[in-house]
All heavy atoms as TSV, in Angstrom:
chain	resi	resn	atom	element	x	y	z
A	1	MET	N	N	98.664	99.341	98.580
A	1	MET	CA	C	97.297	99.673	98.452
A	1	MET	C	C	97.055	100.856	99.296
A	1	MET	O	O	97.600	101.063	100.474
A	1	MET	CB	C	96.444	98.572	98.937
A	1	MET	CG	C	94.960	98.765	98.786
A	1	MET	SD	S	94.100	97.254	99.061
A	1	MET	CE	C	92.545	97.885	99.497
A	2	ILE	N	N	96.299	101.847	98.811
A	2	ILE	CA	C	95.991	103.078	99.470
A	2	ILE	C	C	94.540	103.015	100.020
A	2	ILE	O	O	93.643	102.549	99.330
A	2	ILE	CB	C	96.039	104.279	98.485
A	2	ILE	CG1	C	97.468	104.348	97.831
A	2	ILE	CG2	C	95.724	105.608	99.217
A	2	ILE	CD1	C	98.612	104.707	98.809
A	3	THR	N	N	94.392	103.510	101.259
A	3	THR	CA	C	93.073	103.427	101.886
A	3	THR	C	C	92.850	104.831	102.593
A	3	THR	O	O	93.760	105.461	102.822
A	3	THR	CB	C	92.846	102.286	102.856
A	3	THR	OG1	O	91.500	102.167	103.239
A	3	THR	CG2	C	93.765	102.484	104.093
A	4	GLU	N	N	91.599	105.185	102.838
A	4	GLU	CA	C	91.220	106.420	103.402
A	4	GLU	C	C	90.646	106.271	104.801
A	4	GLU	O	O	89.783	105.443	104.952
A	4	GLU	CB	C	90.284	107.171	102.461
A	4	GLU	CG	C	89.914	108.559	103.057
A	4	GLU	CD	C	88.950	109.305	102.097
A	4	GLU	OE1	O	89.410	109.504	100.894
A	4	GLU	OE2	O	87.951	109.692	102.485
A	5	PHE	N	N	91.111	107.039	105.715
A	5	PHE	CA	C	90.513	107.146	107.133
A	5	PHE	C	C	90.213	108.622	107.399
A	5	PHE	O	O	90.455	109.453	106.538
A	5	PHE	CB	C	91.509	106.557	108.074
A	5	PHE	CG	C	91.767	105.041	107.989
A	5	PHE	CD1	C	92.981	104.656	107.512
A	5	PHE	CD2	C	90.784	104.155	108.251
A	5	PHE	CE1	C	93.230	103.270	107.352
A	5	PHE	CE2	C	90.993	102.794	108.100
A	5	PHE	CZ	C	92.199	102.310	107.647
A	6	ASN	N	N	89.694	108.849	108.585
A	6	ASN	CA	C	89.355	110.260	108.971
A	6	ASN	C	C	90.225	110.645	110.181
A	6	ASN	O	O	90.261	109.933	111.154
A	6	ASN	CB	C	87.899	110.355	109.317
A	6	ASN	CG	C	87.001	110.147	108.085
A	6	ASN	OD1	O	87.166	110.851	107.076
A	6	ASN	ND2	N	86.162	109.160	108.182
A	7	LEU	N	N	90.869	111.851	110.083
A	7	LEU	CA	C	91.559	112.390	111.161
A	7	LEU	C	C	90.609	112.784	112.312
A	7	LEU	O	O	89.366	112.837	112.039
A	7	LEU	CB	C	92.430	113.532	110.708
A	7	LEU	CG	C	93.493	113.230	109.718
A	7	LEU	CD1	C	94.152	114.544	109.207
A	7	LEU	CD2	C	94.590	112.358	110.346
A	8	LEU	N	N	91.116	113.060	113.494
A	8	LEU	CA	C	90.241	113.510	114.537
A	8	LEU	C	C	89.412	114.736	114.266
A	8	LEU	O	O	88.321	114.933	114.785
A	8	LEU	CB	C	91.098	113.646	115.876
A	8	LEU	CG	C	91.773	112.405	116.310
A	8	LEU	CD1	C	92.646	112.735	117.568
A	8	LEU	CD2	C	90.798	111.365	116.594
A	9	ASP	N	N	89.931	115.603	113.410
A	9	ASP	CA	C	89.178	116.845	113.045
A	9	ASP	C	C	88.130	116.548	111.920
A	9	ASP	O	O	87.479	117.475	111.475
A	9	ASP	CB	C	90.088	117.954	112.579
A	9	ASP	CG	C	90.970	117.646	111.346
A	9	ASP	OD1	O	90.691	116.570	110.724
A	9	ASP	OD2	O	91.861	118.464	111.084
A	10	GLY	N	N	88.043	115.318	111.459
A	10	GLY	CA	C	87.069	114.973	110.410
A	10	GLY	C	C	87.519	114.934	109.003
A	10	GLY	O	O	86.970	114.477	108.122
A	11	ASN	N	N	88.757	115.542	108.777
A	11	ASN	CA	C	89.337	115.528	107.452
A	11	ASN	C	C	89.812	114.140	107.071
A	11	ASN	O	O	90.371	113.397	107.932
A	11	ASN	CB	C	90.484	116.572	107.382
A	11	ASN	CG	C	90.025	117.958	107.428
A	11	ASN	OD1	O	89.123	118.299	106.780
A	11	ASN	ND2	N	90.669	118.759	108.213
A	12	PRO	N	N	89.735	113.805	105.765
A	12	PRO	CA	C	90.179	112.500	105.327
A	12	PRO	C	C	91.679	112.531	105.171
A	12	PRO	O	O	92.352	113.533	104.938
A	12	PRO	CB	C	89.465	112.353	103.948
A	12	PRO	CG	C	89.203	113.786	103.489
A	12	PRO	CD	C	89.028	114.611	104.744
A	13	VAL	N	N	92.278	111.302	105.391
A	13	VAL	CA	C	93.661	111.105	105.157
A	13	VAL	C	C	93.882	109.823	104.320
A	13	VAL	O	O	93.268	108.840	104.677
A	13	VAL	CB	C	94.416	111.122	106.487
A	13	VAL	CG1	C	94.004	109.958	107.374
A	13	VAL	CG2	C	95.932	111.059	106.239
A	14	MET	N	N	94.735	109.851	103.361
A	14	MET	CA	C	95.070	108.659	102.585
A	14	MET	C	C	96.307	107.982	103.193
A	14	MET	O	O	97.277	108.687	103.443
A	14	MET	CB	C	95.312	109.043	101.108
A	14	MET	CG	C	94.210	109.834	100.509
A	14	MET	SD	S	92.697	108.881	100.436
A	14	MET	CE	C	92.983	107.744	99.044
A	15	ILE	N	N	96.200	106.675	103.315
A	15	ILE	CA	C	97.305	105.943	103.982
A	15	ILE	C	C	97.717	104.821	103.012
A	15	ILE	O	O	96.885	104.016	102.538
A	15	ILE	CB	C	96.868	105.356	105.309
A	15	ILE	CG1	C	96.633	106.489	106.322
A	15	ILE	CG2	C	97.944	104.368	105.865
A	15	ILE	CD1	C	96.094	106.020	107.640
A	16	ASN	N	N	99.053	104.720	102.795
A	16	ASN	CA	C	99.616	103.574	101.995
A	16	ASN	C	C	99.783	102.469	102.992
A	16	ASN	O	O	100.638	102.515	103.888
A	16	ASN	CB	C	100.945	104.060	101.442
A	16	ASN	CG	C	101.507	102.899	100.496
A	16	ASN	OD1	O	101.265	101.797	100.664
A	16	ASN	ND2	N	102.398	103.298	99.704
A	17	MET	N	N	98.981	101.391	102.838
A	17	MET	CA	C	99.063	100.237	103.735
A	17	MET	C	C	100.422	99.613	103.851
A	17	MET	O	O	100.767	98.984	104.868
A	17	MET	CB	C	97.987	99.260	103.370
A	17	MET	CG	C	96.537	99.822	103.523
A	17	MET	SD	S	95.199	98.807	102.879
A	17	MET	CE	C	95.781	97.094	103.246
A	18	ASP	N	N	101.183	99.711	102.708
A	18	ASP	CA	C	102.565	99.126	102.764
A	18	ASP	C	C	103.463	99.734	103.765
A	18	ASP	O	O	104.452	99.185	104.100
A	18	ASP	CB	C	103.133	99.111	101.383
A	18	ASP	CG	C	102.321	98.249	100.395
A	18	ASP	OD1	O	101.732	97.319	100.861
A	18	ASP	OD2	O	102.375	98.565	99.183
A	19	GLN	N	N	103.186	101.040	104.109
A	19	GLN	CA	C	104.059	101.773	105.033
A	19	GLN	C	C	103.681	101.668	106.540
A	19	GLN	O	O	104.357	102.135	107.395
A	19	GLN	CB	C	104.095	103.217	104.705
A	19	GLN	CG	C	104.592	103.526	103.283
A	19	GLN	CD	C	104.487	104.900	102.833
A	19	GLN	OE1	O	103.779	105.723	103.460
A	19	GLN	NE2	N	105.167	105.305	101.789
A	20	VAL	N	N	102.526	100.939	106.820
A	20	VAL	CA	C	102.055	100.783	108.194
A	20	VAL	C	C	102.876	99.714	108.875
A	20	VAL	O	O	102.971	98.623	108.431
A	20	VAL	CB	C	100.579	100.473	108.210
A	20	VAL	CG1	C	100.128	100.145	109.662
A	20	VAL	CG2	C	99.762	101.625	107.668
A	21	ASP	N	N	103.436	100.082	110.045
A	21	ASP	CA	C	104.192	99.137	110.841
A	21	ASP	C	C	103.183	98.360	111.773
A	21	ASP	O	O	103.190	97.144	111.830
A	21	ASP	CB	C	105.252	99.845	111.665
A	21	ASP	CG	C	106.185	98.867	112.391
A	21	ASP	OD1	O	106.326	97.752	111.914
A	21	ASP	OD2	O	106.770	99.258	113.378
A	22	TYR	N	N	102.349	99.112	112.499
A	22	TYR	CA	C	101.359	98.519	113.329
A	22	TYR	C	C	100.241	99.544	113.678
A	22	TYR	O	O	100.475	100.744	113.405
A	22	TYR	CB	C	101.927	97.885	114.622
A	22	TYR	CG	C	102.514	98.937	115.596
A	22	TYR	CD1	C	101.756	99.460	116.604
A	22	TYR	CD2	C	103.796	99.351	115.434
A	22	TYR	CE1	C	102.309	100.316	117.517
A	22	TYR	CE2	C	104.338	100.251	116.353
A	22	TYR	CZ	C	103.582	100.760	117.397
A	22	TYR	OH	O	104.112	101.652	118.247
A	23	PHE	N	N	99.184	99.080	114.261
A	23	PHE	CA	C	98.148	99.975	114.679
A	23	PHE	C	C	97.542	99.395	115.967
A	23	PHE	O	O	97.686	98.243	116.274
A	23	PHE	CB	C	97.030	100.130	113.613
A	23	PHE	CG	C	96.453	98.820	113.150
A	23	PHE	CD1	C	95.243	98.373	113.621
A	23	PHE	CD2	C	97.098	98.099	112.145
A	23	PHE	CE1	C	94.747	97.163	113.200
A	23	PHE	CE2	C	96.543	96.892	111.689
A	23	PHE	CZ	C	95.414	96.467	112.206
A	24	GLN	N	N	97.008	100.326	116.814
A	24	GLN	CA	C	96.528	99.870	118.131
A	24	GLN	C	C	95.366	100.781	118.558
A	24	GLN	O	O	95.266	101.976	118.120
A	24	GLN	CB	C	97.634	99.928	119.199
A	24	GLN	CG	C	98.175	101.268	119.440
A	24	GLN	CD	C	99.436	101.312	120.381
A	24	GLN	OE1	O	100.264	100.375	120.229
A	24	GLN	NE2	N	99.526	102.248	121.252
A	25	PRO	N	N	94.509	100.251	119.468
A	25	PRO	CA	C	93.452	101.102	119.979
A	25	PRO	C	C	93.945	102.305	120.714
A	25	PRO	O	O	95.040	102.251	121.379
A	25	PRO	CB	C	92.674	100.173	120.921
A	25	PRO	CG	C	93.139	98.801	120.641
A	25	PRO	CD	C	94.504	98.934	120.038
A	26	ALA	N	N	93.291	103.438	120.674
A	26	ALA	CA	C	93.584	104.616	121.376
A	26	ALA	C	C	92.256	105.294	121.782
A	26	ALA	O	O	91.691	105.997	120.998
A	26	ALA	CB	C	94.425	105.545	120.478
A	27	ASP	N	N	91.809	105.042	122.960
A	27	ASP	CA	C	90.482	105.503	123.419
A	27	ASP	C	C	89.417	104.930	122.486
A	27	ASP	O	O	89.399	103.763	122.202
A	27	ASP	CB	C	90.412	107.038	123.570
A	27	ASP	CG	C	91.412	107.505	124.641
A	27	ASP	OD1	O	91.461	106.876	125.677
A	27	ASP	OD2	O	91.939	108.623	124.417
A	28	ASP	N	N	88.637	105.829	121.829
A	28	ASP	CA	C	87.608	105.370	120.841
A	28	ASP	C	C	88.160	105.459	119.527
A	28	ASP	O	O	87.467	105.222	118.476
A	28	ASP	CB	C	86.375	106.206	121.003
A	28	ASP	CG	C	85.636	106.063	122.277
A	28	ASP	OD1	O	85.741	104.898	122.817
A	28	ASP	OD2	O	84.938	106.990	122.752
A	29	ASN	N	N	89.466	105.783	119.287
A	29	ASN	CA	C	90.115	105.968	118.006
A	29	ASN	C	C	91.135	104.908	117.736
A	29	ASN	O	O	91.184	103.963	118.502
A	29	ASN	CB	C	90.703	107.375	118.011
A	29	ASN	CG	C	89.750	108.469	118.414
A	29	ASN	OD1	O	88.685	108.585	117.908
A	29	ASN	ND2	N	90.132	109.208	119.383
A	30	THR	N	N	91.974	105.111	116.745
A	30	THR	CA	C	93.026	104.151	116.497
A	30	THR	C	C	94.334	104.869	116.162
A	30	THR	O	O	94.334	105.859	115.375
A	30	THR	CB	C	92.668	103.272	115.273
A	30	THR	OG1	O	91.413	102.650	115.529
A	30	THR	CG2	C	93.726	102.282	114.960
A	31	LEU	N	N	95.422	104.476	116.805
A	31	LEU	CA	C	96.761	105.007	116.496
A	31	LEU	C	C	97.356	104.107	115.465
A	31	LEU	O	O	97.427	102.916	115.557
A	31	LEU	CB	C	97.590	104.941	117.778
A	31	LEU	CG	C	99.089	105.310	117.605
A	31	LEU	CD1	C	99.167	106.860	117.236
A	31	LEU	CD2	C	99.918	105.008	118.851
A	32	ILE	N	N	97.811	104.782	114.414
A	32	ILE	CA	C	98.533	104.073	113.277
A	32	ILE	C	C	100.022	104.466	113.276
A	32	ILE	O	O	100.252	105.754	113.248
A	32	ILE	CB	C	97.863	104.332	111.934
A	32	ILE	CG1	C	96.423	103.856	111.963
A	32	ILE	CG2	C	98.652	103.647	110.779
A	32	ILE	CD1	C	95.624	104.250	110.654
A	33	VAL	N	N	100.915	103.524	113.330
A	33	VAL	CA	C	102.327	103.898	113.415
A	33	VAL	C	C	102.970	103.322	112.114
A	33	VAL	O	O	102.714	102.198	111.685
A	33	VAL	CB	C	103.011	103.207	114.602
A	33	VAL	CG1	C	104.522	103.524	114.557
A	33	VAL	CG2	C	102.347	103.646	115.902
A	34	PHE	N	N	103.778	104.201	111.490
A	34	PHE	CA	C	104.409	103.838	110.217
A	34	PHE	C	C	105.765	103.379	110.400
A	34	PHE	O	O	106.407	103.560	111.461
A	34	PHE	CB	C	104.395	105.044	109.329
A	34	PHE	CG	C	103.007	105.540	108.962
A	34	PHE	CD1	C	102.413	106.515	109.744
A	34	PHE	CD2	C	102.336	105.032	107.900
A	34	PHE	CE1	C	101.118	106.974	109.456
A	34	PHE	CE2	C	101.042	105.455	107.631
A	34	PHE	CZ	C	100.430	106.434	108.350
A	35	ALA	N	N	106.358	102.583	109.381
A	35	ALA	CA	C	107.693	102.040	109.491
A	35	ALA	C	C	108.741	103.078	109.733
A	35	ALA	O	O	109.753	102.725	110.355
A	35	ALA	CB	C	107.937	101.199	108.232
A	36	ASP	N	N	108.575	104.256	109.322
A	36	ASP	CA	C	109.547	105.279	109.406
A	36	ASP	C	C	109.423	106.064	110.809
A	36	ASP	O	O	110.175	107.007	111.087
A	36	ASP	CB	C	109.513	106.344	108.286
A	36	ASP	CG	C	108.276	107.153	108.243
A	36	ASP	OD1	O	107.392	106.976	109.192
A	36	ASP	OD2	O	108.109	107.940	107.306
A	37	GLY	N	N	108.568	105.595	111.694
A	37	GLY	CA	C	108.398	106.160	113.005
A	37	GLY	C	C	107.292	107.181	113.202
A	37	GLY	O	O	106.946	107.581	114.257
A	38	ARG	N	N	106.763	107.669	112.050
A	38	ARG	CA	C	105.690	108.654	112.129
A	38	ARG	C	C	104.409	107.917	112.627
A	38	ARG	O	O	104.376	106.681	112.503
A	38	ARG	CB	C	105.354	109.245	110.757
A	38	ARG	CG	C	106.400	110.113	110.159
A	38	ARG	CD	C	105.992	110.575	108.749
A	38	ARG	NE	N	105.804	109.450	107.858
A	38	ARG	CZ	C	104.613	109.179	107.156
A	38	ARG	NH1	N	103.710	110.034	107.231
A	38	ARG	NH2	N	104.620	108.149	106.447
A	39	SER	N	N	103.533	108.701	113.245
A	39	SER	CA	C	102.230	108.098	113.665
A	39	SER	C	C	101.120	109.107	113.573
A	39	SER	O	O	101.348	110.348	113.466
A	39	SER	CB	C	102.368	107.623	115.115
A	39	SER	OG	O	102.561	108.649	116.019
A	40	LEU	N	N	99.943	108.647	113.481
A	40	LEU	CA	C	98.760	109.538	113.529
A	40	LEU	C	C	97.661	108.764	114.100
A	40	LEU	O	O	97.536	107.565	114.061
A	40	LEU	CB	C	98.439	110.093	112.149
A	40	LEU	CG	C	98.097	109.138	111.000
A	40	LEU	CD1	C	96.582	108.908	110.951
A	40	LEU	CD2	C	98.472	109.766	109.728
A	41	THR	N	N	96.668	109.532	114.654
A	41	THR	CA	C	95.518	108.952	115.289
A	41	THR	C	C	94.288	109.289	114.333
A	41	THR	O	O	94.135	110.430	113.936
A	41	THR	CB	C	95.264	109.555	116.663
A	41	THR	OG1	O	96.400	109.317	117.484
A	41	THR	CG2	C	93.975	108.914	117.307
A	42	VAL	N	N	93.577	108.293	113.966
A	42	VAL	CA	C	92.379	108.453	113.208
A	42	VAL	C	C	91.199	108.199	114.033
A	42	VAL	O	O	91.170	107.466	115.026
A	42	VAL	CB	C	92.370	107.451	111.938
A	42	VAL	CG1	C	93.598	107.781	111.049
A	42	VAL	CG2	C	92.490	106.059	112.396
A	43	MET	N	N	90.025	108.880	113.677
A	43	MET	CA	C	88.814	108.697	114.411
A	43	MET	C	C	88.087	107.444	114.211
A	43	MET	O	O	87.141	107.043	114.897
A	43	MET	CB	C	87.913	109.878	114.158
A	43	MET	CG	C	87.259	109.868	112.736
A	43	MET	SD	S	86.221	111.351	112.380
A	43	MET	CE	C	85.540	111.895	113.881
A	44	ASP	N	N	88.496	106.624	113.239
A	44	ASP	CA	C	87.888	105.357	112.973
A	44	ASP	C	C	88.182	104.350	114.126
A	44	ASP	O	O	89.271	104.411	114.652
A	44	ASP	CB	C	88.408	104.758	111.612
A	44	ASP	CG	C	88.225	105.698	110.434
A	44	ASP	OD1	O	89.041	106.659	110.334
A	44	ASP	OD2	O	87.188	105.547	109.762
A	45	SER	N	N	87.231	103.459	114.387
A	45	SER	CA	C	87.403	102.470	115.441
A	45	SER	C	C	88.504	101.467	115.088
A	45	SER	O	O	88.836	101.220	113.914
A	45	SER	CB	C	86.128	101.733	115.669
A	45	SER	OG	O	85.814	100.818	114.648
A	46	TYR	N	N	89.044	100.825	116.086
A	46	TYR	CA	C	90.078	99.866	115.878
A	46	TYR	C	C	89.620	98.722	115.052
A	46	TYR	O	O	90.279	98.304	114.152
A	46	TYR	CB	C	90.603	99.279	117.264
A	46	TYR	CG	C	91.646	98.199	117.089
A	46	TYR	CD1	C	92.963	98.504	116.858
A	46	TYR	CD2	C	91.244	96.894	117.186
A	46	TYR	CE1	C	93.854	97.510	116.666
A	46	TYR	CE2	C	92.163	95.870	117.036
A	46	TYR	CZ	C	93.517	96.162	116.803
A	46	TYR	OH	O	94.456	95.219	116.592
A	47	ASP	N	N	88.390	98.284	115.293
A	47	ASP	CA	C	87.826	97.177	114.450
A	47	ASP	C	C	87.633	97.569	113.017
A	47	ASP	O	O	87.956	96.784	112.039
A	47	ASP	CB	C	86.468	96.698	115.010
A	47	ASP	CG	C	86.672	95.886	116.314
A	47	ASP	OD1	O	87.759	95.380	116.509
A	47	ASP	OD2	O	85.610	95.675	117.017
A	48	ALA	N	N	87.280	98.777	112.733
A	48	ALA	CA	C	87.141	99.282	111.347
A	48	ALA	C	C	88.457	99.314	110.698
A	48	ALA	O	O	88.604	98.914	109.510
A	48	ALA	CB	C	86.491	100.653	111.333
A	49	VAL	N	N	89.518	99.784	111.366
A	49	VAL	CA	C	90.839	99.880	110.842
A	49	VAL	C	C	91.418	98.501	110.627
A	49	VAL	O	O	91.982	98.196	109.573
A	49	VAL	CB	C	91.770	100.755	111.753
A	49	VAL	CG1	C	93.204	100.671	111.264
A	49	VAL	CG2	C	91.311	102.163	111.804
A	50	ALA	N	N	91.211	97.611	111.554
A	50	ALA	CA	C	91.701	96.182	111.449
A	50	ALA	C	C	91.089	95.548	110.247
A	50	ALA	O	O	91.778	94.746	109.628
A	50	ALA	CB	C	91.488	95.494	112.762
A	51	GLU	N	N	89.847	95.759	110.001
A	51	GLU	CA	C	89.188	95.091	108.890
A	51	GLU	C	C	89.841	95.506	107.569
A	51	GLU	O	O	89.870	94.677	106.697
A	51	GLU	CB	C	87.666	95.485	108.920
A	51	GLU	CG	C	86.868	94.746	108.021
A	51	GLU	CD	C	85.408	95.056	108.139
A	51	GLU	OE1	O	84.892	95.145	109.280
A	51	GLU	OE2	O	84.743	95.188	107.089
A	52	ILE	N	N	90.297	96.670	107.510
A	52	ILE	CA	C	90.934	97.138	106.247
A	52	ILE	C	C	92.374	96.833	106.180
A	52	ILE	O	O	92.889	96.357	105.156
A	52	ILE	CB	C	90.698	98.679	106.071
A	52	ILE	CG1	C	89.189	98.934	105.911
A	52	ILE	CG2	C	91.524	99.229	104.924
A	52	ILE	CD1	C	88.788	100.422	105.950
A	53	LEU	N	N	93.124	97.106	107.298
A	53	LEU	CA	C	94.596	96.908	107.288
A	53	LEU	C	C	95.011	95.503	107.481
A	53	LEU	O	O	96.118	95.119	107.103
A	53	LEU	CB	C	95.257	97.769	108.302
A	53	LEU	CG	C	95.132	99.324	108.110
A	53	LEU	CD1	C	95.825	100.071	109.152
A	53	LEU	CD2	C	95.699	99.674	106.749
A	54	ASN	N	N	94.173	94.684	108.014
A	54	ASN	CA	C	94.507	93.272	108.325
A	54	ASN	C	C	93.297	92.385	107.905
A	54	ASN	O	O	92.633	91.801	108.751
A	54	ASN	CB	C	94.793	93.131	109.815
A	54	ASN	CG	C	95.483	91.871	110.109
A	54	ASN	OD1	O	95.762	91.070	109.229
A	54	ASN	ND2	N	95.703	91.623	111.401
A	55	PRO	N	N	93.033	92.295	106.614
A	55	PRO	CA	C	91.803	91.619	106.103
A	55	PRO	C	C	91.714	90.128	106.478
A	55	PRO	O	O	90.604	89.605	106.596
A	55	PRO	CB	C	91.884	91.821	104.629
A	55	PRO	CG	C	93.287	92.119	104.282
A	55	PRO	CD	C	93.906	92.763	105.507
A	56	GLU	N	N	92.828	89.508	106.766
A	56	GLU	CA	C	92.806	88.028	107.123
A	56	GLU	C	C	92.307	87.830	108.552
A	56	GLU	O	O	92.007	86.792	108.983
A	56	GLU	CB	C	94.092	87.342	106.883
A	56	GLU	CG	C	95.239	87.767	107.764
A	56	GLU	CD	C	96.029	88.956	107.123
A	56	GLU	OE1	O	95.691	89.393	106.080
A	56	GLU	OE2	O	96.948	89.385	107.847
A	57	ARG	N	N	92.202	88.939	109.299
A	57	ARG	CA	C	91.769	88.877	110.699
A	57	ARG	C	C	90.305	89.369	110.759
A	57	ARG	O	O	89.985	90.381	110.210
A	57	ARG	CB	C	92.627	89.819	111.496
A	57	ARG	CG	C	92.223	90.018	112.912
A	57	ARG	CD	C	93.035	91.218	113.499
A	57	ARG	NE	N	92.657	91.472	114.861
A	57	ARG	CZ	C	91.556	92.233	115.139
A	57	ARG	NH1	N	90.800	92.703	114.231
A	57	ARG	NH2	N	91.284	92.376	116.414
A	58	GLN	N	N	89.458	88.681	111.509
A	58	GLN	CA	C	88.062	89.138	111.615
A	58	GLN	C	C	88.089	90.286	112.715
A	58	GLN	O	O	88.760	90.117	113.750
A	58	GLN	CB	C	87.297	87.930	112.211
A	58	GLN	CG	C	87.121	86.834	111.192
A	58	GLN	CD	C	86.005	87.142	110.201
A	58	GLN	OE1	O	85.112	87.812	110.488
A	58	GLN	NE2	N	86.124	86.651	109.028
A	59	ALA	N	N	87.436	91.323	112.434
A	59	ALA	CA	C	87.323	92.455	113.395
A	59	ALA	C	C	86.688	91.849	114.719
A	59	ALA	O	O	85.757	91.090	114.704
A	59	ALA	CB	C	86.362	93.528	112.815
A	60	GLY	N	N	87.256	92.306	115.808
A	60	GLY	CA	C	86.799	91.877	117.106
A	60	GLY	C	C	87.494	90.654	117.693
A	60	GLY	O	O	87.339	90.308	118.848
A	61	ASP	N	N	88.323	90.005	116.885
A	61	ASP	CA	C	89.096	88.863	117.329
A	61	ASP	C	C	90.315	89.280	118.131
A	61	ASP	O	O	90.903	90.305	117.956
A	61	ASP	CB	C	89.667	87.966	116.161
A	61	ASP	CG	C	88.535	87.210	115.556
A	61	ASP	OD1	O	87.379	87.142	116.072
A	61	ASP	OD2	O	88.664	86.662	114.409
């Protein structure tokens, strides 16, 4: 599944959820790390990213 987040400069970025290894909070943003070792920081909050990338988990848990 493909989803869209915003880079720190405000530009949108499309992410294939199947390629995400893990994600973690980074200040007020979220660091997303891919299975191939690449990573990027999006301006979306950790809870917003978790709600999309990990739907079985309640945001804030």
